[in-house]
Residue, then its C-alpha position, 0 to 999 in steps of 0.5 A: m741393163k742401164k734402162r732396167v737400173e733407171k726404171t728400178y731406181r724410179t720405182v723404189d720407195w726411198d722414204g725410209l733411207p735415212l733410217l736405213s742408213q743409220t741402221v747400216i752404220d750402227e750394224a757396221v760398228r757392231i760387226q767391227q767390234i767382233p775380232a775377225p783376223t783372217f783364218q779366225e772369223a768364226e765368231r763374226a760368222a756366227y753373228i752374221q749367220k744369226r742375223f741372216s736367220d733373223l732377216g728371214l732369209a732361206d737356206v741359211t748355212i755356214d760352211p767349214m770355211s766359216n762362209v755364211f749363206g742366205l737366200l732371198r727366194g725369187q719368183d722363179s727358182g729355175l733362173p740363175a740367181v744373183m750373188v751379192v757378197a762381202h768379206i768379213d775378215t780383217v788384217f788386224p790381230q785378235d787382240t787389236d784395240l777396236t775402240i771406235r772414235r767419232q769426229g763429226e761425220l767421220i768414224y774411226g775404227p780398225g776394219l770399219g771400212d774394210n769391210s764391216i760397212g760393206m757387210a752391214a750394207l749387204m744385210a740392209v739390202a737383204s732386209m729391205l728386199s725381203l719386205s718388198q713385193p713382189a719378189p724379184k724374178r730371180g733369187i739373190w744369194f747373200v754371202a759373207t766370205t772369209r779369207e779375203e785378206g793377205l794369205g787367205d788367198l781369197g779362200g772363202m770366195k773360192a769355196a763359196f763360189g764353188t758351192l754356188r757356181d751352177r746356181v748364179g749368173m752374176v756377182i755383185n761384190v761389196e767393198g766398203l770404201a770403194f764408193g764411186h768406183v766400179y771394179h770390172a777386172g781382177i788383176a793376177v796376184r802371185r805370192l811367194h815365201v822365199t827361204a834361204s838356208a846355210p850351215g851357219g856359224h860364229s860371226w868372228l870364228h867363221f867369217g866368210r861362210p855363206s849366211a842365209a841372212h846375207g843371201i836373202v838381202l842379196l836376193g832382195a837387192e836383185i829383186v828390187s833392181l828388176k824393171p817390170p813393164e808399165n803396160p800391162r802394169t806389173t808390180y812387186n813388193i817385199g812385204m816382210l823379212e825374217g830369220g837369223q838366230s842372233i846378232n853374232s851368229i851367221a844365219t842358218q835360216a832367213g826369208l822374205w815374203l814377196d807379192l807379185r801383181s800384174e794386169q796380165p797373167q803372162a806378165l806376172e809369170a814372166l816376173e816370177q820366172q825372173v825372181r826364180a832365176k835370181a835365186a838360182m844365180l845366188t844358189g851355191e853348194e852351201l847356200q840354198f833357196h826355196l820358193d813356195v807359192v803361198g798365194d795365187r789370185p786368178a785374173g779376169k775381166l769384164e769389158i767396159d761395155h758389158p751391161l753389168v758394168q754399164g748398169a753399175l755406172a748408171a746406178l752411181e749416176l742416178v745418185g749424182v756420182r760419176g763413177s770411175l772404172e778400176t782394176g784390183s784384187t778382190d773376191g770378185n777375181v774368183s768369179l771373173a776368172a770363171d767367166c761369171p759377170t762380176v762387178t765390185i762396188g762400194i758403200t762409202r768413202g774413207g781412208n787409212a785402210h789396214r791401219l789402226d786409224e782407219y775411218i769411214e765417212t757417214g755422209p755418202v752411206a745413203a747414196g752408197l745404199k741407193q746404188l747397191i739396192t738399185l743395182t741388186l734389184a735391177a740385176a735380180n729382175v733381168t730376163d733369162d736371155f740377159i744371163k745367157e747372152t752375157r755369160p760365156q758358155 
């Protein structure tokens, strides 16, 4: 794969890259200007569906989850295709001010890096490869997914990969701000909504009765006293607290939202059981706890010597970047968990993701595009034996 990547890089005509890079930046801004909170991506999906059609992709469709599909046909439709994917949802509410601010080589805008620039780069690759001759050996499915963020629980990718699973042999996932990194493993994530209930009452008249709010605070203190293992790395985070009726009422309802992560599913399961044991310890006749699983992201891994991982690192090296290997939680978790070779790569650098002052750097975009184009085209031209040998049966 590494040799295929190097050969591909040498044979691509890069003369139009500066113009293509500016096109990607402009397209990213257009995408970013369309609100797309998780579960409310339909408007942005409709725009991308039209753009896929304008690019001449085949079989352009949009599914009930608002995932958008488009196929660049290969020379042999019988070969497993490459799936190139980028998510289109953001963490920002529908009414967020999406005004762009430019400062030198930086562009600020909520959701611009995560993941409008990634989606724009995906479309640029589709545009460039649709005009290249000859067509690649195998087809390339370009997919815009929804529900990647937060409580979306990778729902878009779960549905999209489920649709294409029997037709693809490799996945390249694009995260806008991940340039210079190659994510080869997806960590396991479990998210819990923990609620407490109690009879309630007046803060003065009924002092001493169990309170749902007190119960949640006590449970939270028990959770933060836990010491998860450092190896495999395992973490927890209480992201939100809620509940109560008024300052002078003994709360009848309260809750917390808990994010649990680990590099190893068994360690994640052990941590979750510790949380459940803490809740059981605090449960009494009048104070009850209920734990609902609201997120379950599967884990998967490619070994670092896998040809696709090495190919991604080689593509970075060709643009003058020494890549670093990473683990994380992305759409790539879904296909990795299904034993489909998958890497996640980026387009540029930036910062403040998930904040209103999120920004991208425009300088690295050209190199990021070179990397993505090279890896995608190399993957689409590998032999069928490569797919069979690298994907478990």
